[in-house]
C-alpha positions in Angstrom: 97.9 83.1 -88.1 95.1 85.0 -86.3 94.5 84.1 -82.6 92.1 81.1 -82.3 92.5 80.1 -86.0 94.2 76.8 -86.7 95.7 75.7 -90.1 96.1 72.2 -91.2 99.7 71.2 -91.4 100.9 68.9 -94.2 101.5 65.2 -93.4 105.0 64.9 -92.1 107.3 62.4 -90.5 108.2 63.6 -87.0 110.9 62.3 -84.7 109.8 60.9 -81.4 111.4 63.7 -79.3 109.5 66.3 -81.3 106.2 64.5 -80.9 106.8 64.2 -77.1 107.5 67.9 -77.0 104.3 68.7 -78.8 102.3 66.6 -76.4 103.0 68.8 -73.4 99.7 69.9 -72.0 98.5 73.4 -71.4 94.9 72.9 -70.0 92.1 75.0 -71.2 88.7 75.2 -69.6 87.0 75.1 -72.9 88.3 71.6 -73.8 85.9 68.8 -73.0 88.1 65.8 -73.4 91.8 64.7 -73.8 92.3 62.0 -76.3 95.5 60.0 -76.8 97.2 58.9 -80.0 99.8 56.1 -79.5 102.6 56.1 -82.1 104.4 53.0 -83.4 107.6 54.7 -82.5 106.6 54.7 -78.8 105.5 58.4 -78.7 102.2 59.6 -77.2 100.2 62.6 -78.3 97.5 64.1 -76.1 94.8 66.4 -77.2 91.5 66.3 -79.2 91.2 63.9 -82.1 89.6 65.8 -85.0 86.7 64.1 -86.8 83.7 65.1 -88.8 80.4 63.6 -89.8 81.7 63.3 -93.3 84.4 60.9 -92.1 82.0 58.5 -90.4 82.2 55.0 -91.9 85.1 55.9 -94.2 88.6 54.5 -94.1 91.1 57.3 -93.2 94.6 57.7 -94.4 95.5 60.1 -91.6 94.8 61.1 -88.1 94.5 64.7 -87.0 94.9 65.7 -83.4 94.7 69.2 -81.9 97.0 69.4 -79.0 95.9 71.1 -75.8 98.6 73.6 -76.4 96.7 74.8 -79.5 98.9 73.2 -82.2 97.3 70.8 -84.7 99.1 67.7 -86.1 98.1 65.4 -88.9 99.8 62.0 -88.9 99.7 59.1 -91.5 97.7 56.2 -90.1 100.9 54.1 -90.7 102.6 55.9 -87.8 99.6 55.4 -85.4 99.4 52.2 -83.4 96.1 53.0 -81.6 93.9 55.8 -80.4 91.9 56.5 -77.2 89.1 58.9 -76.8 88.5 60.0 -73.2 87.4 63.0 -71.2 89.8 65.8 -70.2 89.6 64.8 -66.5 91.8 61.8 -67.1 94.5 64.0 -68.5 94.1 66.4 -65.5 94.3 63.4 -63.1 97.6 62.2 -64.6 99.1 65.6 -64.3 98.0 65.9 -60.7 99.2 62.4 -59.9 102.7 63.0 -61.4 103.5 65.8 -59.0 101.7 64.5 -56.0 103.6 64.4 -52.7 103.5 61.0 -51.0 101.6 62.2 -47.9 98.3 61.3 -46.3 96.8 64.7 -46.8 97.8 64.8 -50.5 96.5 61.4 -51.3 93.3 62.1 -49.5 92.8 65.4 -51.3 93.3 63.7 -54.7 91.0 60.9 -53.7 88.3 63.4 -52.9 88.9 65.2 -56.2 88.5 61.8 -58.0 85.3 61.2 -56.2 83.9 64.5 -57.4 85.0 63.7 -61.0 83.6 60.1 -60.7 87.0 58.6 -61.3 86.3 55.5 -59.2 89.4 53.4 -60.1 91.8 56.3 -59.6 90.1 57.1 -56.3 90.6 53.6 -55.0 94.3 53.9 -55.7 94.8 56.9 -53.5 92.5 55.6 -50.8 94.7 52.5 -50.6 97.7 54.9 -50.4 96.0 56.6 -47.4 95.5 53.3 -45.7 99.2 52.4 -46.3 100.1 55.5 -44.3 97.3 55.3 -41.7 95.7 51.8 -41.6 92.9 53.1 -39.2 91.8 55.9 -41.5 88.0 55.4 -41.1 86.9 57.5 -44.0 89.3 55.8 -46.4 87.9 52.4 -45.2 84.4 53.6 -45.8 85.4 54.9 -49.3 86.7 51.4 -50.2 83.4 49.9 -48.8 85.3 48.1 -46.0 83.4 46.8 -43.0 84.4 47.0 -39.4 83.7 43.5 -38.0 85.2 41.6 -35.1 87.3 44.6 -34.1 89.0 44.8 -37.5 88.5 46.3 -40.9 87.6 43.8 -43.7 87.2 44.1 -47.4 83.8 43.2 -48.8 85.2 39.8 -49.9 86.7 39.1 -46.5 83.6 40.1 -44.7 81.4 37.9 -46.8 83.7 34.9 -46.3 83.6 35.5 -42.6 79.8 35.7 -42.4 79.5 32.5 -44.5 81.9 30.8 -42.2 79.8 31.9 -39.2 76.8 30.1 -40.8 75.0 33.1 -42.4 73.7 33.5 -45.9 72.6 36.6 -47.8 68.9 37.1 -48.5 67.5 40.2 -50.1 70.6 42.2 -49.0 70.5 41.0 -45.4 72.5 38.4 -43.6 70.3 35.7 -41.9 71.2 32.5 -40.2 71.3 29.7 -42.7 69.1 27.5 -40.5 66.4 30.2 -40.4 66.4 31.1 -44.1 63.3 29.1 -44.9 61.4 30.9 -42.1 62.6 34.3 -43.2 61.5 33.5 -46.8 58.0 32.5 -45.6 57.8 35.7 -43.5 58.9 37.8 -46.5 56.3 36.2 -48.7 53.6 36.7 -46.0 54.6 40.4 -45.7 54.3 40.8 -49.5 50.9 39.2 -49.5 49.7 41.4 -46.6 50.9 44.5 -48.5 48.8 43.5 -51.5 45.7 43.6 -49.4 46.2 47.2 -48.3 45.4 48.6 -51.7 42.4 46.4 -52.1 40.8 47.0 -48.7 41.4 50.7 -49.0 39.7 50.9 -52.4 36.8 48.7 -51.4 36.1 50.6 -48.2 36.1 53.9 -50.2 33.5 52.3 -52.5 31.4 50.9 -49.7 31.3 54.3 -47.9 30.8 56.4 -51.0 27.7 57.9 -52.5 27.7 55.8 -55.7 25.1 53.1 -54.9 26.2 50.5 -57.3 29.9 50.9 -56.5 29.0 50.9 -52.7 27.3 47.5 -53.2 30.4 46.1 -55.0 32.7 47.4 -52.3 30.6 45.9 -49.5 30.4 42.5 -51.3 34.1 42.5 -51.9 34.9 43.2 -48.3 32.4 40.6 -47.0 34.1 38.1 -49.3 37.5 38.4 -47.6 38.6 35.2 -45.9 42.4 35.4 -46.1 44.5 35.7 -42.9 46.9 37.9 -45.0 44.2 40.6 -45.1 44.0 40.9 -41.3 46.6 43.7 -41.1 44.8 45.8 -43.7 41.4 45.1 -42.2 42.6 46.3 -38.7 44.1 49.4 -40.2 41.2 50.6 -42.3 38.1 49.0 -40.6 39.0 48.1 -37.1 40.2 51.6 -36.2 37.4 53.4 -38.0 35.5 56.1 -36.0 32.3 54.8 -37.5 30.5 52.1 -35.5 29.0 50.5 -38.7 32.4 50.1 -40.2 33.7 48.5 -37.0 30.8 46.1 -37.0 31.6 45.2 -40.6 35.2 44.5 -39.4 34.0 42.2 -36.7 31.8 40.3 -39.0 34.5 39.9 -41.6 37.3 38.9 -39.2 35.1 36.5 -37.4 34.9 34.4 -40.5 38.6 34.1 -41.0 40.0 30.8 -39.8 43.0 30.4 -37.6 44.4 32.2 -34.5 45.0 35.5 -36.4 41.6 37.1 -35.6 41.8 36.3 -31.8 43.8 39.3 -30.7 41.8 42.0 -32.5 38.5 40.4 -31.5 39.5 40.0 -27.8 40.8 43.6 -27.8 37.5 44.9 -29.1 35.6 42.7 -26.5 37.1 44.8 -23.7 37.9 48.2 -25.3 35.1 48.8 -27.8 32.8 51.6 -26.4 29.6 50.2 -28.0 28.3 47.4 -25.8 26.6 45.6 -28.7 29.9 45.5 -30.7 31.8 44.2 -27.6 29.3 41.3 -27.3 29.5 40.6 -31.0 33.3 40.5 -31.0 33.3 38.1 -28.0 30.8 35.8 -29.8 33.0 35.7 -32.9 35.9 34.1 -30.9 36.1 30.4 -31.6 36.1 28.3 -28.4 39.1 26.5 -29.6 41.0 29.8 -29.2 39.7 30.8 -25.8 43.1 30.1 -24.2 44.7 32.7 -26.4 42.0 35.2 -25.8 42.0 34.6 -22.1 45.7 35.6 -21.8 44.9 39.0 -23.4 41.8 39.7 -21.3 43.4 38.7 -18.0 46.2 41.2 -18.7 43.5 43.9 -19.1 42.5 43.4 -15.4 45.5 45.6 -14.6 44.5 48.4 -17.0 44.6 51.9 -15.5 41.1 52.5 -16.8 38.6 51.1 -14.4 36.0 50.7 -17.2 38.3 48.4 -19.1 38.9 46.3 -15.9 35.2 45.9 -15.4 34.7 44.9 -19.0 37.5 42.3 -18.7 35.6 40.8 -15.7 32.5 40.5 -17.8 34.4 38.8 -20.6 36.1 36.4 -18.2 32.7 35.4 -16.8 32.2 33.8 -20.3 35.6 32.5 -21.3 37.5 32.4 -18.0 38.5 29.3 -16.1 40.5 28.4 -12.9 43.7 29.8 -14.4 42.1 33.2 -14.3 41.1 33.1 -10.6 44.4 34.5 -9.1 44.3 37.5 -11.4 40.6 38.0 -10.7 41.1 38.0 -7.0 43.7 40.7 -7.3 41.3 42.7 -9.4 38.4 42.6 -7.0 39.3 46.1 -5.7 41.6 48.2 -7.9 43.1 51.6 -7.3 42.8 54.2 -10.0 44.1 57.8 -10.2 41.8 60.6 -11.3 42.3 64.4 -11.5 39.6 66.3 -9.8 39.1 70.1 -10.1 38.7 71.7 -6.7 38.4 75.3 -5.5 41.6 77.1 -4.5 41.6 77.7 -0.8 43.4 80.8 0.7 46.0 82.9 -1.0 49.7 82.5 -1.8 52.0 85.5 -1.6 54.8 86.3 -4.0 58.3 87.3 -2.9 57.3 90.9 -3.1 54.2 90.4 -1.1 51.9 90.4 -4.1 49.0 87.9 -4.6 49.5 86.2 -7.9 46.5 86.6 -10.2 44.9 89.0 -7.8 42.1 88.4 -5.3 39.5 90.7 -6.8 39.5 92.6 -3.5 39.8 96.4 -3.2 43.4 97.6 -3.1 43.2 98.7 0.5 42.0 95.3 1.6 44.8 93.6 -0.3 47.4 95.9 1.4 45.9 95.0 4.8 46.2 91.3 4.1 49.9 91.8 3.1 50.8 94.0 6.1 48.9 92.0 8.7 46.3 94.7 9.5 43.6 92.2 9.4 43.8 89.1 11.7 41.4 87.2 9.4 39.4 88.0 6.4 36.5 85.9 5.1 35.9 86.4 1.3 32.4 85.6 0.2 32.2 85.5 -3.6 29.3 87.2 -5.3 26.5 84.9 -6.4 27.5 83.4 -9.8 31.1 84.7 -9.6 33.7 82.4 -11.0 36.1 80.9 -8.3 39.7 79.9 -8.9 40.1 76.1 -9.2 43.0 73.6 -9.7 43.4 70.0 -10.7 44.3 67.6 -7.9 45.3 64.0 -8.4 43.1 61.6 -6.3 43.6 57.9 -5.8 40.3 56.0 -5.6 39.7 52.4 -4.7 37.0 50.7 -6.9 35.1 47.6 -6.1 34.6 45.8 -9.4 31.2 44.0 -9.4 31.9 42.4 -12.8 35.1 40.9 -11.5 33.3 39.4 -8.5 30.6 38.0 -10.9 33.3 36.3 -12.9 34.8 34.7 -9.8 31.5 33.5 -8.6 30.8 32.1 -12.1 34.1 30.2 -12.3 34.4 29.0 -8.7 30.9 28.7 -7.4 32.0 30.5 -4.3 31.4 33.9 -3.0 33.5 35.9 -0.5 32.4 39.3 -1.7 35.1 41.8 -2.0 37.2 40.3 0.8 40.4 39.7 -1.0 42.0 38.0 2.0 39.2 35.6 2.3 39.5 34.7 -1.4 43.2 34.2 -1.0 42.9 32.0 2.0 40.3 29.9 0.2 42.5 29.6 -2.9 45.8 29.1 -1.1 44.8 26.9 1.9 41.4 25.4 1.3 42.3 24.6 -2.3 45.7 23.3 -1.1 47.5 25.8 -3.3 51.2 26.5 -2.4 51.1 30.2 -3.3 49.0 32.7 -5.1 49.9 32.4 -8.7 51.7 35.4 -10.1 50.1 37.8 -12.6 50.4 36.5 -16.1 52.9 38.4 -18.2 
């Protein structure tokens, strides 16, 4: 027989020992699978079951299997109890497992091989063997999807039972307290509803700001028709933060029509931080009086802003919506200290360790040498007209008297102590029978 050419043997009766001998495996890289034929006598043949398209749907009177050793055997169906078609990797696994030393390293290595071959059930067997040798083997626990909880490793079932006993339930893949499940569901539904608005608002804004007149009108009408609180997040993202003043105006007009407390924060924020005065006033006018308390908390907090302009704007807003609860914070904001960086000329010269003048002075070399060696007691450098002078940025703290804050105090209290903070405090603490000056609001 030529190498690589197989001949079909006649149907013969073989003793069990002979069949077992023929089933010894010599692996070949070209084989794709390792099928199994179970004999009624108890024997097992491993190899590749031969079949053809012509045999499909037809009753067979024999089974032909090509052993991985190269031999081909044809058996009467009467001798076959069952057949199993499976990939070659199963046969390779069984061979590896039969000769595997019972050590941690060996079991872990075979488990990793099983992972690469996607033999999940076989992998779990060897991961369990790893844990039997080393119960704290972290990677084996992770491979078996165990969870470290309450200072111990738990199977998935044990972990779930423990969390349920602790009063938690699973919702969308997360554990949440059972008594808060309804709230979590509502938040989840709200989040989904908000996300749906992002696509709509983005498209409609593109239409409204585009060059197609008819589509621009449709986009503008759609935006003006928004009245759902779920749309607030999308409106803030695409309109409220727009660099275009006309788009921000549209945002204020739309948000101002939405009922509930949702619009208060974005409107109050614009009332003090918007650069266009007209838009600040419009945003303030859109805040419902029923929500002044909520807006007041935000604006009072802006009295501590590092930007003096924002502090003064907050004073202006509180002159309209402020009340006596705002007075302590307003008193503290009468005069505020702010840091600025001012560019000033560099005075004198600094010398390096080698006596050099960093950056140079622009003086003739002999004069520079004289300065370094002390030849000259003093030198006055007069720059040429129009010549650039060296400068540096210097931080400067400046106290600012905030006229708008004083105006708010006068408006709310009917009193006037100017910018004398101590006088305001005495009046508020003593004359008003207050125990202490109320702390800044958080």
